[in-house]
C-alpha positions in Angstrom: 1.0 -14.7 8.8 2.7 -12.0 6.7 3.6 -8.5 7.7 4.6 -5.8 5.3 5.4 -2.1 5.9 5.9 0.9 3.6 6.7 4.6 3.8 3.1 5.3 2.8 0.0 3.1 2.9 -3.2 4.3 1.3 -6.2 3.1 3.3 -8.8 4.8 1.0 -8.7 7.7 -1.5 -8.8 10.2 1.4 -6.6 8.4 4.0 -2.9 8.0 3.7 -0.8 6.7 6.6 3.0 7.2 6.9 5.1 4.3 7.9 2.3 1.8 8.3 2.2 -2.0 8.7 -0.3 -4.4 7.0 -0.7 -7.9 8.5 -2.3 -10.7 6.5 -3.2 -14.3 7.4 -2.0 -17.3 5.5 -4.9 -16.9 3.1 -3.9 -13.4 2.3 -6.8 -11.7 4.1 -5.9 -8.5 5.9 -6.1 -8.9 9.6 -4.6 -5.6 10.8 -3.5 -2.2 9.4 -1.7 0.2 11.8 0.8 3.0 11.9 4.3 1.8 12.8 4.5 4.7 15.4 2.0 2.7 17.5 4.6 -0.1 18.0 7.5 -0.1 20.5 9.3 -2.5 18.2 8.6 -4.4 15.0 9.3 -8.1 14.4 12.3 -9.0 12.3 10.1 -10.9 9.8 8.3 -7.7 8.7 9.2 -6.9 5.1 9.8 -3.1 4.6 9.3 -1.4 1.3 10.1 2.1 0.0 7.1 3.4 -1.8 3.3 3.4 -1.5 1.1 0.3 -0.9 -2.5 0.3 -2.1 -5.3 -2.1 -2.8 -5.6 -3.4 -6.4 -6.5 -1.0 -9.2 -7.5 -1.4 -12.8 -4.3 -1.7 -14.7 -6.1 -0.3 -17.8 -6.0 3.2 -16.4 -2.3 3.6 -15.7 -1.2 6.8 -17.4 1.6 9.2 -16.5 0.3 12.0 -14.3 -2.7 10.0 -13.0 -3.5 10.7 -9.3 -3.2 7.2 -7.7 -6.1 7.7 -5.2 -8.5 8.1 -8.1 -7.6 4.6 -9.3 -8.6 2.8 -6.0 -11.7 0.6 -6.0 -11.4 -0.9 -2.6 -10.4 0.4 0.9 -7.6 -1.3 2.8 -9.5 -2.5 5.8 -9.5 -5.6 8.0 -11.1 -8.4 5.9 -9.8 -7.1 2.5 -9.0 -10.2 0.4 -7.7 -8.6 -2.8 -4.2 -8.0 -4.1 -1.8 -5.4 -2.6 0.2 -3.2 -4.9 3.5 -1.6 -4.3 4.1 1.6 -6.2 7.8 2.7 -6.4 9.3 5.7 -8.1 6.1 7.7 -7.9 6.0 11.3 -6.8 5.3 10.7 -3.0 4.2 14.3 -2.6 1.6 14.5 -5.4 0.9 10.7 -5.5 1.0 10.8 -9.3 2.4 8.2 -11.7 5.7 9.2 -13.3 7.6 7.7 -16.3 9.8 5.9 -13.8 7.0 4.3 -11.8 7.4 0.6 -11.0 4.3 -1.4 -9.9 4.6 -4.8 -8.2 2.2 -7.2 -6.6 2.9 -8.1 -3.0 
């Protein structure tokens, strides 16, 4: 099992959770997504990231100023089996790609 958390987690283009946790099984399938505020404590093995976590997107459409929710093709729900992306150095207010944006696969 793997647990990751971030400042912002985009569930779908209209739903953004602050300080949320994603739990995946050993095969990488999402088994739970929940706000950290619902927890009394969080296990030490949870990996915390600064930035935004989303489902996979088409890397062909990454242009400065692009609104990240418009890039999503999958919702982050229990049963999701695709890749998770960590977006760092984006504008967390506008959710747009900047010239400093860093993208990594989790």
